C-alpha positions in Angstrom: 124.5 82.7 46.0 126.9 81.9 44.4 130.6 82.9 44.5 130.4 84.2 40.4 128.0 86.5 42.1 129.8 88.3 44.5 133.9 87.8 43.9 134.9 89.5 40.4 137.9 87.6 40.2 139.4 90.6 37.8 139.3 93.4 40.5 142.2 91.9 42.1 144.1 92.7 39.1 144.0 96.7 40.8 147.3 96.5 43.7 145.5 99.3 45.3 142.2 97.1 45.9 144.1 94.0 46.8 145.8 95.5 49.9 142.5 97.1 51.1 140.9 93.7 51.0 143.9 92.0 52.1 144.5 94.4 55.1 140.7 94.5 56.0 139.8 90.8 55.8 142.7 89.8 58.1 141.5 92.5 60.8 138.1 90.9 60.3 139.3 87.3 60.7 141.2 88.2 63.4 138.3 89.9 65.5 137.2 86.6 65.3 139.7 84.6 66.2 141.0 86.3 68.7 137.7 85.2 70.6 139.7 81.8 70.5 143.1 82.9 71.4 144.7 82.6 68.1 145.0 85.1 65.3 147.0 85.3 61.8 150.0 87.2 61.0 149.4 86.6 56.8 146.6 85.6 55.2 148.0 83.4 52.4 150.2 81.5 54.7 148.0 80.7 57.6 145.2 79.4 56.5 147.6 76.8 54.6 147.1 74.3 56.7 143.2 74.7 56.9 143.4 74.5 60.7 143.1 78.1 61.1 140.2 77.9 58.5 138.3 75.6 60.5 138.7 77.1 63.6 137.6 81.0 62.0 134.2 78.6 60.5 133.6 77.4 64.2 133.9 80.9 65.9 131.4 82.1 63.8 129.3 79.5 62.7 128.9 78.7 66.6 129.3 74.8 64.8 131.0 72.3 65.5 133.6 71.2 62.3 134.6 67.6 61.6 138.2 66.6 63.9 141.4 68.3 61.9 144.2 65.9 60.8 146.9 66.3 63.1 149.6 65.3 60.4 152.0 68.0 58.4 151.6 66.2 55.4 150.7 68.2 52.3 147.5 65.5 52.1 146.8 66.4 55.6 146.7 69.8 54.9 144.4 68.8 51.9 141.8 67.2 54.2 141.6 69.9 56.6 140.8 72.9 53.7 138.4 70.5 52.4 136.9 69.5 55.5 136.5 73.7 56.3 135.3 73.9 52.1 132.7 71.4 52.7 131.2 73.2 55.9 130.8 76.4 53.7 129.3 74.0 50.9 126.8 72.5 53.8 125.5 76.5 54.2 124.4 76.9 50.6 126.9 78.7 49.0 128.1 77.3 45.6 132.1 77.7 45.2 133.4 78.3 41.5 136.8 77.8 40.9 138.6 77.2 44.4 139.9 73.9 45.6 141.6 73.1 48.6 145.2 72.8 46.6 144.8 76.5 45.9 144.4 77.5 49.6 147.2 74.8 50.8 149.4 76.3 47.3 149.3 79.8 49.4 146.9 81.5 46.5 146.4 84.8 47.3 143.4 85.7 44.7 142.0 82.2 45.7 142.0 82.5 49.4 140.6 86.3 49.5 137.8 85.1 47.1 137.1 82.2 49.9 137.4 84.7 52.8 134.8 87.5 50.9 132.7 84.3 50.4 132.6 83.6 54.1 131.7 86.8 55.0 129.4 87.2 52.1 127.7 83.9 54.1 127.8 84.6 57.8 128.3 88.5 58.2 126.1 90.2 55.0 123.9 87.4 53.8 121.3 87.5 57.1 120.8 91.3 57.3 117.8 92.5 56.4 116.0 95.3 56.3 112.2 95.7 54.8 111.6 93.1 52.6 115.6 93.5 51.3 118.6 91.4 52.7 122.4 91.0 51.7 124.0 93.8 50.0 120.8 96.0 49.5 119.8 95.4 53.3 123.0 96.6 54.4 122.5 99.7 52.2 118.9 100.3 53.1 120.2 100.4 56.5 122.8 102.9 56.0 120.3 105.0 53.9 117.7 105.1 57.0 120.4 105.5 59.5 122.0 108.0 57.6 119.1 110.4 56.5 118.8 112.8 58.6 122.5 113.8 58.8 124.1 116.7 56.4 126.3 116.0 54.1 125.9 112.5 53.9 124.3 110.6 50.7 125.0 106.7 51.0 124.2 105.3 47.4 127.1 102.5 47.2 130.0 100.7 49.1 133.3 103.0 47.5 133.1 106.6 47.1 129.7 107.2 49.2 132.5 106.7 52.3 135.7 108.6 50.9 135.1 111.4 53.0 134.4 109.6 56.6 131.2 111.7 57.6 129.2 108.6 56.5 130.7 106.1 59.2 130.9 109.2 61.6 127.0 109.5 61.1 126.7 106.2 61.9 128.2 106.0 65.2 126.6 109.3 65.8 123.0 108.2 65.6 123.1 105.1 68.1 126.1 106.6 70.3 125.3 110.8 70.0 128.0 110.5 73.0 131.0 109.2 71.6 131.6 111.8 68.4 130.1 115.8 68.1 129.2 115.7 64.4 128.5 119.7 64.1 131.9 119.5 64.5 133.0 117.3 61.8 134.1 119.1 58.0 133.5 117.5 54.7 137.2 119.0 53.9 139.1 117.0 56.3 138.2 113.1 54.9 141.3 111.7 56.5 140.1 113.2 60.0 137.0 111.9 60.4 137.6 108.3 59.1 140.4 108.2 61.2 137.8 109.7 64.1 135.6 106.9 63.4 137.8 104.2 63.2 139.4 105.2 66.7 136.4 105.4 68.3 134.9 101.6 66.6 137.8 100.4 67.9 138.2 102.0 71.4 134.2 101.9 72.6 132.6 99.7 69.7 134.6 96.9 69.4 135.2 96.9 66.2 138.8 96.5 65.1 140.5 99.1 62.4 140.2 97.2 59.1 141.2 100.4 57.1 143.2 103.1 56.3 142.5 106.3 56.3 144.9 107.1 53.4 144.2 104.4 51.1 140.3 105.5 51.0 141.2 108.6 50.4 143.9 108.4 47.8 141.9 105.7 45.9 140.0 107.0 43.1 137.2 104.2 43.9 137.6 102.1 47.1 137.2 98.4 47.3 133.8 97.8 48.3 134.3 94.4 49.4 136.4 96.2 52.1 133.9 98.9 52.5 131.3 96.2 53.0 133.2 94.1 56.1 133.6 96.7 57.5 130.4 98.2 57.7 128.4 95.0 58.5 130.5 95.4 61.7 128.6 98.1 62.8 125.4 96.9 61.3 126.0 93.8 63.6 127.3 96.3 66.7 124.4 98.0 66.4 121.2 94.9 66.3 120.6 95.0 69.3 119.8 98.5 70.0 117.8 98.1 67.0 115.9 95.1 68.5 115.1 97.0 72.1 114.3 100.0 69.8 111.3 97.8 68.2 110.6 96.1 71.2 110.0 99.5 73.0 107.8 100.8 70.1 105.9 97.8 70.6 105.6 98.5 74.2 104.2 102.1 73.6 101.8 101.1 70.6 100.7 99.0 72.8 100.3 100.7 75.8 98.5 103.8 74.0 95.7 101.7 72.8 95.4 100.4 76.4 95.4 104.2 77.9 92.6 104.8 75.1 90.2 102.1 75.6 90.4 103.0 79.3 89.7 106.0 78.9 85.9 105.6 76.3 85.7 103.1 79.5 85.6 106.3 81.8 83.7 108.0 79.2 80.9 105.6 79.3 81.1 104.5 82.7 80.0 108.5 83.5 77.3 109.2 80.6 75.7 105.9 81.6 75.8 106.7 85.2 74.2 110.6 84.4 71.0 109.2 81.7 70.8 106.4 84.7 70.2 108.9 86.7 68.2 111.4 85.3 66.1 108.4 84.4 65.8 107.6 87.7 64.5 111.4 89.3 62.3 111.5 86.5 60.2 108.4 86.7 59.0 109.5 90.2 57.6 112.7 88.6 56.0 111.1 85.8 54.2 108.3 88.4 52.7 111.5 90.2 49.1 110.4 89.9 47.7 112.8 92.7 45.1 115.0 90.4 45.0 119.0 90.8 41.0 120.3 91.6 41.0 122.8 89.2 41.3 122.8 85.5 43.6 125.9 85.5 46.6 124.0 87.4 45.3 120.5 85.1 46.8 122.7 82.1 49.7 123.6 84.0 50.6 119.9 84.4 50.1 119.7 81.1 52.0 122.6 79.7 55.0 121.2 82.0 55.0 117.7 80.7 55.1 119.5 77.1 58.2 121.0 78.0 59.6 118.1 79.1 58.7 116.3 75.6 60.3 119.2 73.7 62.8 120.6 76.4 64.4 118.0 78.6 63.9 115.1 76.5 65.3 115.2 73.0 69.0 115.7 75.0 68.6 112.7 76.6 67.6 110.9 73.6 70.7 111.9 71.9 73.0 110.6 75.0 71.3 107.5 74.8 72.2 107.6 70.9 75.7 108.1 71.7 75.9 105.9 74.6 75.2 103.0 71.9 77.6 104.3 69.4 80.2 104.9 71.9 80.1 101.5 73.3 80.1 99.6 69.7 83.4 101.6 68.9 85.5 101.0 72.4 83.5 96.7 71.6 85.6 97.1 67.9 88.9 98.8 69.3 89.1 96.2 71.6 88.5 93.4 69.2 90.9 95.2 66.9 93.7 95.5 69.7 93.1 91.8 70.8 91.9 92.8 74.4 89.1 90.7 76.0 85.2 92.7 76.0 84.4 95.8 78.3 82.2 94.6 80.4 80.4 97.9 82.5 79.4 97.7 86.3 76.9 96.4 87.7 73.5 98.1 86.2 75.0 100.0 83.5 75.1 97.3 80.2 73.4 99.3 77.2 70.2 96.6 77.9 70.4 98.2 81.3 70.0 101.4 79.9 67.9 100.2 77.6 65.4 98.2 79.5 65.6 101.8 82.1 64.5 103.9 78.8 61.6 101.4 78.0 60.4 101.8 81.5 60.7 105.5 81.5 58.7 105.4 78.1 56.2 103.6 79.4 55.6 105.2 82.8 55.8 108.7 80.5 53.0 107.1 78.3 50.7 106.6 81.4 51.2 109.7 82.3 50.0 111.8 79.2 47.2 109.5 79.3 46.4 110.0 82.6 46.7 114.1 82.1 44.4 113.8 79.6 41.8 111.7 80.8 41.7 114.0 84.0 41.5 117.5 82.3 38.4 115.4 80.7 37.3 114.5 83.6 37.3 118.2 85.1 35.9 119.7 82.4 32.6 117.1 82.9 33.1 118.2 86.6 32.7 122.0 86.0 29.7 121.4 83.3 27.9 119.2 85.6 28.2 121.7 89.0 27.1 124.3 86.4 24.3 122.7 85.5 23.6 121.3 89.2 23.7 124.9 90.3 21.1 125.9 87.5 19.0 123.2 88.4 19.2 123.6 92.7 18.2 127.3 91.7 15.3 126.7 89.4 13.9 124.1 91.3 14.7 126.4 95.0 12.9 129.2 93.0 9.9 126.9 92.2 9.5 125.3 95.9 9.9 129.0 97.9 7.3 130.0 100.3 5.3 126.6 98.8 5.9 125.1 102.6 4.2 128.2 104.0 1.7 127.4 101.2 1.1 124.6 102.5 0.9 125.3 106.0 -1.8 127.5 105.6 -5.5 126.9 107.5 -7.2 129.4 105.2 -10.0 126.6 104.4 -11.0 127.4 108.2 -12.5 130.6 107.8 -13.2 130.2 103.9 -16.7 130.3 101.8 -17.6 126.9 100.0 -16.6 128.7 96.8 -13.2 130.2 98.4 -12.7 126.2 99.5 -13.6 124.6 96.6 -11.2 127.0 94.6 -8.5 126.3 97.3 -9.5 122.4 96.4 -8.6 123.3 92.9 -5.7 125.3 93.5 -4.4 122.6 95.9 -5.0 120.1 92.5 -3.2 121.9 90.3 -0.5 121.9 92.7 -0.3 118.5 92.6 -0.2 118.4 89.2 2.8 121.2 89.0 4.4 119.2 92.2 4.4 115.8 90.3 5.5 118.0 87.5 8.8 118.7 89.5 9.6 115.3 90.5 11.7 114.5 87.2 13.7 117.6 88.2 14.6 116.3 91.5 15.7 113.5 90.4 18.3 115.3 87.6 19.2 116.9 90.4 20.4 114.0 92.3 21.8 111.7 89.5 23.8 114.9 88.5 25.0 115.1 92.3 25.7 111.4 92.1 27.8 111.5 88.9 29.4 114.3 90.2 30.0 112.0 93.6 31.8 109.6 91.4 34.2 111.7 89.4 35.7 113.1 92.9 34.3 116.7 92.6 36.2 118.7 94.7 33.4 120.6 96.5 31.3 117.6 96.7 30.6 118.1 100.1 28.6 121.4 99.5 26.8 119.7 96.2 25.7 116.8 98.6 24.2 119.1 101.5 22.6 121.2 98.9 21.4 118.0 97.2 20.5 116.9 100.9 18.3 119.9 101.4 16.3 119.9 98.2 15.5 116.2 99.5 14.7 116.5 102.6 12.7 119.4 101.5 10.8 117.8 98.7 9.5 115.0 101.0 8.1 117.1 103.7 6.3 119.1 100.3 4.9 115.5 99.7 3.8 114.9 103.2 2.4 118.3 103.7 0.8 118.1 100.2 -0.6 115.4 101.3 -1.9 116.7 104.5 -3.8 119.9 103.2 -5.3 117.4 100.9 -6.6 115.9 103.4 -8.3 118.7 105.1 -9.7 119.9 101.5 -11.3 116.9 101.2 -12.6 116.9 104.5 -14.7 120.2 104.3 -15.2 119.8 100.2 -18.4 117.8 101.0 -19.4 121.1 102.5 -19.0 123.6 100.5 -20.4 122.9 95.9 -19.9 125.7 95.0 -17.2 126.1 92.5 -16.1 128.8 89.0 -15.9 126.3 86.4 -14.0 128.6 83.9 -11.4 129.3 86.4 -11.2 125.9 87.4 -10.6 125.0 83.4 -8.0 128.1 82.9 -6.0 127.0 85.8 -6.0 123.3 84.5 -4.9 124.4 81.3 -2.4 127.3 82.4 -0.6 124.8 85.1 0.6 122.3 82.0 0.9 125.0 79.5 3.1 126.8 82.3 4.9 124.0 83.0 5.6 123.5 78.9 7.0 126.9 79.0 9.3 126.4 82.1 10.7 123.1 81.0 11.1 124.9 77.5 13.1 128.3 79.2 15.1 125.7 81.0 16.0 123.4 77.8 16.6 127.0 75.6 18.9 127.7 78.3 20.7 124.5 79.0 24.2 123.9 78.9 25.8 122.0 76.3 28.9 120.4 75.3 30.4 118.5 72.0 33.3 117.9 70.8 32.3 116.6 67.1 30.1 118.4 64.0 27.7 115.3 64.1 27.4 116.4 67.7 26.1 120.0 67.6 23.8 119.3 64.0 21.9 117.1 66.1 22.0 120.0 69.1 20.8 122.0 66.1 18.0 119.0 64.2 16.5 119.2 68.1 16.0 122.8 68.5 14.6 123.3 65.2 12.0 120.2 65.8 11.6 122.4 69.4 10.9 125.1 67.1 8.2 123.6 64.5 6.0 123.0 67.7 6.3 126.7 68.6 3.1 127.2 66.2 0.8 124.9 68.3 2.0 126.2 71.5 0.8 129.1 70.0 -2.8 127.8 69.8 -2.7 126.5 73.5 -1.7 130.1 74.9 -4.3 131.5 73.3 -6.6 129.3 73.7 -6.1 129.4 77.6 -5.5 133.2 77.2 -9.4 132.3 75.5 -10.6 131.1 78.4 -9.6 134.8 80.7 -11.2 136.5 77.7 -14.5 134.5 78.5 -14.8 134.7 82.3 -14.3 138.4 81.3 -17.0 138.5 79.1 -19.2 136.5 81.3 -18.5 139.6 84.5 -19.2 141.8 82.1 -22.1 141.1 80.5 -24.1 139.9 84.0 -22.4 142.3 86.0 -19.8 140.2 88.1 -17.3 142.4 90.2 -14.2 140.3 90.2 -11.2 140.1 92.6 -9.1 139.7 89.6 -8.0 136.6 91.1 -8.1 133.2 90.2 -8.7 130.9 93.5 -7.5 128.2 91.5 -4.2 129.0 90.5 -1.4 131.7 91.5 -0.7 131.8 87.5 -2.3 134.9 85.9 -2.5 135.6 82.2 0.1 138.2 82.4 2.4 135.4 83.4 1.5 133.8 80.8 2.3 136.2 78.5 4.9 137.6 80.1 6.6 133.8 79.8 6.1 133.7 76.5 8.0 136.3 75.7 10.7 135.1 77.5 10.6 132.0 75.2 10.0 133.8 72.4 13.4 136.2 73.0 15.5 132.7 74.0 15.0 130.7 70.8 17.4 133.3 68.3 19.8 133.4 71.2 19.6 129.4 71.4 20.5 129.9 67.6 23.1 132.1 68.3 24.9 129.3 70.9 24.3 126.4 68.8 26.2 128.9 65.5 29.3 129.6 67.5 29.3 126.1 68.8 29.2 125.4 65.1 32.0 127.7 63.8 34.4 126.1 66.9 33.9 122.5 65.7 34.5 123.5 62.3 37.8 124.9 63.2 38.7 122.4 65.4 37.6 120.3 62.0 40.0 122.4 60.1 42.6 121.6 62.8 42.5 117.8 62.0 42.4 118.0 58.5 45.4 120.4 59.2 47.7 117.7 61.2 46.0 115.0 59.3 47.4 116.5 56.1 51.6 116.5 57.6 51.0 113.2 59.7 50.2 111.3 56.3 53.0 112.4 54.9 55.3 112.0 57.1 54.7 108.7 58.5 55.3 107.1 55.4 58.4 109.6 55.0 59.8 108.1 58.2 58.9 104.9 57.0 60.5 105.2 53.7 64.0 106.5 54.9 63.9 103.6 57.2 63.7 100.9 54.6 66.3 102.6 52.5 68.6 103.0 54.8 68.2 99.1 55.7 69.0 98.8 51.5 72.0 101.0 52.0 73.5 98.9 54.8 73.0 95.1 53.0 74.0 96.7 49.4 77.6 95.9 48.1 77.6 97.5 44.8 80.0 100.4 46.8 82.8 100.8 48.6 82.3 101.3 52.4 83.4 104.7 51.6 80.5 105.6 49.4 78.2 103.9 51.8 79.1 106.6 54.3 78.8 109.3 51.6 75.4 108.0 51.4 74.7 107.2 54.5 75.8 111.0 55.6 73.8 112.3 53.2 70.1 110.7 54.2 71.3 112.0 57.9 71.6 115.4 56.0 68.6 115.4 54.9 66.7 113.7 58.2 68.2 116.9 59.9 66.9 119.3 57.1 63.2 117.7 57.5 63.4 118.1 61.3 61.2 121.8 60.6 58.1 119.7 59.2 58.4 117.4 62.8 58.2 120.7 64.4 55.6 122.2 62.5 53.8 118.9 63.0 54.3 119.3 66.8 53.0 122.8 66.7 49.6 121.3 65.0 49.5 119.0 67.8 50.1 121.5 70.3 46.7 123.8 68.7 44.7 120.3 68.7 45.3 119.6 72.1 45.0 123.2 73.5 41.6 123.0 71.6 40.7 119.6 73.3 40.6 117.9 70.8 41.4 114.3 71.5 40.0 112.1 68.1 41.2 112.8 64.6 38.9 110.3 62.3 41.6 111.9 59.1 44.5 109.7 60.0 45.6 106.7 61.9 49.2 108.3 62.3 49.2 109.9 66.2 52.1 112.4 66.9 53.1 109.5 69.6 53.1 106.9 66.6 55.0 109.7 64.5 57.3 110.7 67.3 58.3 107.6 68.6 58.9 106.7 64.2 61.1 109.9 64.1 62.6 108.6 67.1 63.8 105.1 66.0 65.2 106.8 62.2 67.6 108.8 64.2 68.8 106.2 66.2 68.8 104.1 63.0 70.9 106.4 60.9 73.2 107.1 63.4 73.7 103.3 64.3 73.9 102.5 60.8 76.7 105.1 60.5 78.8 103.9 63.4 78.4 100.4 62.4 79.8 101.4 58.8 82.8 102.7 60.5 83.2 100.3 63.0 83.7 98.1 59.4 86.2 100.6 57.8 88.1 101.3 61.2 88.2 96.9 60.9 89.0 96.9 57.4 91.8 99.7 57.6 93.1 98.1 61.1 93.5 94.3 59.2 94.5 94.7 55.8 91.1 93.9 54.4 90.7 95.0 51.0 87.6 96.4 49.7 86.7 93.5 47.5 87.0 91.1 50.6 84.5 92.8 52.4 82.5 92.4 49.1 82.6 88.8 49.6 81.3 88.9 53.1 78.8 91.0 52.6 77.7 89.1 49.2 78.0 86.1 51.6 75.9 87.6 54.3 73.3 88.5 52.1 72.4 85.4 50.1 72.4 83.5 53.4 70.2 86.1 55.4 67.0 84.4 53.9 64.7 86.9 56.4 67.0 90.4 54.7 66.7 91.4 58.4 70.5 92.0 58.4 70.5 88.7 60.6 70.9 84.8 60.2 69.8 82.0 62.6 72.7 79.4 63.7 71.8 76.8 60.8 72.1 79.7 58.1 75.5 81.3 59.7 76.7 77.0 59.5 75.7 77.0 55.8 77.3 80.1 54.9 80.7 78.8 56.9 80.7 75.7 54.6 80.5 77.6 51.4 83.3 79.5 52.5 85.6 76.6 52.8 85.5 75.3 57.0 85.0 72.0 57.3 82.0 72.1 59.5 79.8 68.6 58.8 80.7 66.5 61.7 82.9 69.6 63.6 80.5 70.1 66.2 82.5 71.3 68.7 84.6 74.0 66.3 81.2 74.8 65.4 79.6 75.9 69.0 83.2 77.4 69.3 82.5 79.7 66.7 78.8 80.6 67.9 80.4 81.8 71.2 82.5 84.1 69.0 79.8 85.5 67.2 77.1 85.3 69.8 78.4 85.3 73.0 75.1 86.4 74.4 73.1 83.8 73.0 70.4 85.4 71.5 70.4 83.2 68.7 71.1 85.3 65.8 74.1 86.3 64.1 74.9 90.0 62.9 76.8 91.5 60.1 79.3 93.3 62.2 79.9 90.0 64.4 80.2 88.0 61.2 82.7 91.2 59.8 84.7 90.7 63.0 84.3 87.0 63.1 86.1 87.2 59.5 88.6 89.1 59.9 89.7 87.8 63.5 90.1 84.4 61.3 92.5 86.1 58.6 94.4 88.7 60.4 97.2 88.9 62.7 97.2 90.6 66.4 99.5 91.8 68.5 99.6 88.9 71.1 100.2 88.7 75.2 103.3 86.3 74.0 104.4 88.8 71.6 104.2 91.8 73.8 106.2 89.4 77.1 109.0 89.0 74.6 109.3 92.2 74.0 109.7 93.4 77.9 112.2 90.6 77.9 113.9 92.3 75.2 114.0 94.8 77.5 115.2 93.1 80.5 118.1 92.0 78.8 116.4 88.1 79.8 115.8 88.4 82.7 112.3 87.1 84.5 111.5 90.8 86.0 112.7 94.3 85.0 113.4 97.1 87.7 111.6 100.7 87.0 115.4 102.3 85.3 115.3 100.0 82.6 111.6 100.7 82.0 112.2 104.9 82.2 115.5 104.6 80.4 113.9 102.4 77.3 110.0 103.9 77.3 108.7 107.6 77.2 107.6 108.7 80.3 104.0 108.6 80.0 104.0 104.8 79.3 107.1 104.0 81.6 105.2 105.4 84.4 101.8 103.6 83.4 104.1 100.3 83.3 105.1 100.6 86.6 102.1 101.9 88.4 100.1 98.9 87.5 103.0 96.2 87.5 103.1 94.0 90.7 105.7 93.0 92.5 108.5 90.2 91.7 108.5 87.4 94.3 111.0 85.0 92.4 113.9 85.1 94.5 116.1 85.8 91.8 115.0 89.9 91.6 116.3 92.8 93.3 114.3 94.8 95.5 111.6 96.7 93.8 112.1 94.8 90.4 108.6 94.5 88.6 106.8 90.9 87.0 106.1 92.1 83.7 105.0 88.6 82.7 101.9 88.7 84.8 101.4 92.3 83.3 101.4 91.4 79.9 99.1 88.7 80.4 96.6 91.2 82.4 96.8 93.2 79.1 94.9 90.7 77.1 92.4 89.1 79.6 94.9 86.2 80.0 95.9 84.1 82.9 99.9 84.5 83.8 101.2 81.7 80.9 
């Protein structure tokens, strides 16, 4: 700053301006000299010897000047003035055409120019407002402070101040209790000016430096005089400005802290509710008490479907939202230079993830158990029905056999009758041996029912035991009867060969028909078209044997016809009863008709089962068609979202818009998932448990869908946090793109993470000296990987780079702000907090500050130092 830049000597040619300057500069000098117990009367005369000039510079600078010369000779005065001028030059002021001789000679123009230079250097030059300083800074300060006031428009330091309203507005802005601005009138400039002068002198310790009449009656008041006077107001109110700035800083810090505490409370509440739901749900899914009926197990399966469709989806959303809230909170804490949030024990995101993983494991096991139990009950129902059918047929066959074997009819029979009884008994033994296989089948079915834990196993066991006991008794009785017949057989030798031949041929044929009827009425269960086709093939093979069986029937009936022919030929009167068998030709014919009737019925049953299996096959193909589309679609979207998250071609907002569009498309695709769920439900209702047409199960698709929803939500949250970081730290899009490009270059696996070696190489490429700085690199790793996972995510990389390049509030800054409010004391009172801060922030501080324990504090004093440290998680400074 040079003297020529701010002082035009020609202006002093105007007597009015010279008068204003002389008065203003004299008052300004006296406002400082009275601090040293002196003053001046005539600005030209009183500075001639240089003593008061040196004293003035010492007062306004706070520094000591060289010791003045005591003599009264001219050269003593010149020496003193030169000491003052040298001091001014040492402060960076260039004096032009102002020498000690002019001041000593009492040159008024030079003296006023010198005083103006001093005012500029010590009262105006250091004023700084929003990157402007000196005159421009003072003018901007006046404009800011008077902007809300009517009839005030400060554009300069001359005519803008003539009506006095600007000065009154400055006073009212800082001390509204001193002036009632609403009563001032623009048409009373002298009254306004005098009001400002009097109030400033009485209450603000600003001496009267101007005359109201001189300002009003001068077309253009002296700019230097006005600037000098107005600068006194700036310095008078600077302390209040500083306190206001400190209060605003504290309010900002406290507001951030309150918002973060609210987010922490919301996280704790949501985490507790989700963990409680998991805790209540797992015991239900771990309950493996099987029901005894298919209906009851079907109801369990329906309850499980309701849990999957209705109860679980909202919890999936809550879990995703919980992770988003946690990441957002941690980002805000990092941006505000606060310590990371550590949830309560057992409520970390990892704890919730582990609990959720346990829930899904139990859930999968429960579903598998349900399906296994349903298959078991289906098998049990089939076996129980088959057991009853075979038991009924066996009991029907054995009915009366014990009484028959216990008869002693041979004791009164003839020889022919004895032989007939013998042959009849042999046929019975043959029949008994043929039924051995059925008894073994009944025992095998009963054993399988026991192994499958059939609910009515006691009844089955009792019936099976009864049949086995009866069978053993039949064997014993049969052997006893044979022994008896063989004993008397030697006594009787007549036998009717034809009846015997009929019995021998009729018995096996009858057994064959019994077996055929049993097979034709046998229950079956299949799960595929191949299995039913196998049954149809076996049935077709059976039908192919019918012509041969009919020949056997005709041959057997031919024997009977031969008996009738012989009897008719030789006139033998027959009793009509074959002594060797209970089977009659009518029995053979009736059973044969029954077999022929059962064959088409069996055909119908098999065709109905074919239709059912074809319907099941259509369901399989319908589900597979959807699953083979949805599964790859989900995988494609996962890959596309991954590409968007690492793409640096566009801005973060463009990435966000792209991700929002993906989210919209995913939500719209939900209808396809619902349709697939419907097809899956139809398949389960039809007891379809396998599908060879697709590798995708409903569980795979469902897990992929949930992962897709979580991935898009987490990716959007990461981009939001990057935007938040960029805006909070003032980072440009180009810087973010540079960070992304560097990260992508060293992300060799392209999985969104770098290992420590790649991260070291990335830092070195960006200018960090880490070749031998293992300690520094270890410190950086604790910042980007606090959990020692062994990888560095992009979000952690961005946080580190922004932390290295941006400034944030610190505990020391907050502590310094409190110290201003406390007037440099080491404590602060409740009244000072309530006076300087808004009510909410003041009460927040009072409720959290500890009592000041120093001996210099009054009762109730608060410790703002430990409070400031606690805000940033630091120990007391």
